[in-house]
N, C-alpha and C positions, 0 to 999 in steps of 0.2 A: 505493499498500500505506499508506495512512493509520495512525499509531501504531506501527508494525512497525519498532522498533529494528534489526534484521536486514537488513530491507529497505533500510534506509538507506545499511548499508555496503554492500550487493551492488551490483555493476554489472548496467548495464539486460540484458545479455546472460545474466546468473547467476541469473534467475528460479528456477531448479530448486531454490537453496539454500535456499528459504525453510522456516525452522524455526520449529515451533510454538513460542508464548511460555506459560510456566507463572509466574503470580505467588506469590511465596514467601509475602506476608502478603494475608491475606483477610477483611476485615469483612461478617460475617453476620448481619443482624437486629442488628447494634449490639453485636456481641461476636466477639472474633477466633478465626476457625476453627483448629480442629487442625490440618487438612490441606485443601489445596486440589487435588483429583483432575483439575480441569478446565484444560485448555490452551488457546489460543487460536491459530487458525491463519488465518493472510492469505492463503494460495494460492488463489486463485481456481479452481484447475483440478483439483486433486487433494486427495482426503481424506487427512490425515495418519495416519500410522502411531500414534501415542500417541494413547489415547484415554482418556476421554471429550474432546470437543472443540468449540469453538464455532467455526462456519466460516460463511464468506460465505455471503448470503441465498440466491445462485441455487443454488450448492455444496448447500446444507441442502436446497432446494424438490427438486434432483435425487435427494437421498437419503432422503429424510424418513421412510421406514422403518425407517431406523438409530437405534437409540435412543440411540447413544452419540455422535451428532452434534445440535448444537442452533445457531441462527441466531444469527449476529453481524452486527447493522447497524452501517453505517455512518453517519457523522453527518449524512449528507444526504441519508438513506433518505426518501422521500415515503410515510406511511403512508394507505393508501386503505383504506376500509370491508373491503375483499375482502383486502387483503393483511392486515389486523388479525386476521380471521377464521381466515387460513391460520396466523398466527403463533398463535393462541388454542391452537394444535395441541402447540405447544411447551412441554417442560416448564420452560424456562429460555431467555431472551433474551440476550445479550449485547451492549452498545451502547459502541462504539467512542469513545473520546475523544481525536482524534491529537494534540491539545496541551489543556494546564489551559485555554487563551484560549477553546477552541471551547465555546460552552454548547448547540448543537443537539442533542447528548445528552439535554439535562435537559427540552425538549420533548417527544422521541420517548417517554422514561421517563413525562411527564405525561401523554401523549396515551394512550400504552398502559394507562394505569391508568384514568384517570376517562375517558375517551371510549369507550374500546373495552373496560373491564372486564376486562383482563388480570389472572389472578390467581397466576401461576408467578412462579419469579424473575427480578427485572430486575437482571443484573449491570453493571456500570460498568468496562471495560478500558481499557487504555491509559496516557494520562499523568494518573493520577488522584493528586493531591496530598491532604494532611491537611485543607488548609481548605476543601475542594468538600463532605467528607463529612457533615455536616448539611445544606446544598443539596440533594444528592443525596437522601438518604433522603426530605427534604421531596417530592423530586419523583415519589417512587414507586420508588427504587432500593432492594433488599432485599440487594442484595450488591456489595461494592466492593473491586477486586484493588488493592491499592496499589502505586505505583511501587516499584519495587527499594531507593531511596534513602530513603524514608520510613519512619519509626518508627511501628510499631504502637501501642506505647503511648501516643504523642502521638494516634493517630488515634482511641482510643479514648476519651481525654479530649474531643478536639475533637467527636467526634460526638454526646457530650451535654452541650456547654457552655453552649448556649444554653436556657434553661428558659421563657422567655415567647415566642411569637411573636406578632406583629402580625398577619402576612398568612395568608391559609387557603392549607391546602398538601393532598398526598392524605390526610394524616394527620387534622388539624383541618380541617373544612370551613368553619370559619365565621371571620373577623375577629377580632379583640381585640374591638372594639367589640360585635360582636355578640354575642359572648360573655357579654360585662358586660351587656349589654341584657335577656338572659334569664334573668340570677340576681339576686337582688334586693342593693339596695345593701347594706352593714355598717351604714352611718349609719343606713338606716331600719329596719333589725331593731332598734339599739339604741334607737330615738327610740319604736318601739311596744312596747317591753319595758316 
């Protein structure tokens, strides 16, 4: 049960007590959301009573007709073109970060956006820290559910702290040097005047 704090406290025989998690602070498209209706359930066998909910991939596949559930991808999910096409039917996808040091979720988001053209919401859930937000946005996340101890005001400052990016990302497809090559240099403009 990666990323589920209540699962870490439960004993192995106490699997029925897995409680859905609802983050207090959610950043959506660079702004603090007024409310977070979606919870995250790590229970692989039963749909949660609390809805709407992100649920493990296999459970979502079994209940895809239920519009109150959406897929939760764990960090070691292998995306195939067939699975990506299936995920394209979901209005939102959550990607779990079991620990802030696990970067596989960045790759999942980037693949969904760039290779498979997913247009819906991609939400980061789990161990989400303020320091990660700009990188998450650059990889294609449109929503980030902050860990309970993270300050939302710090998050808003951090997500927009970097104004110039050298590397390409899902928003800016060209590296800085490529963008500079396509724009005339100020010195050249002044010399021609």
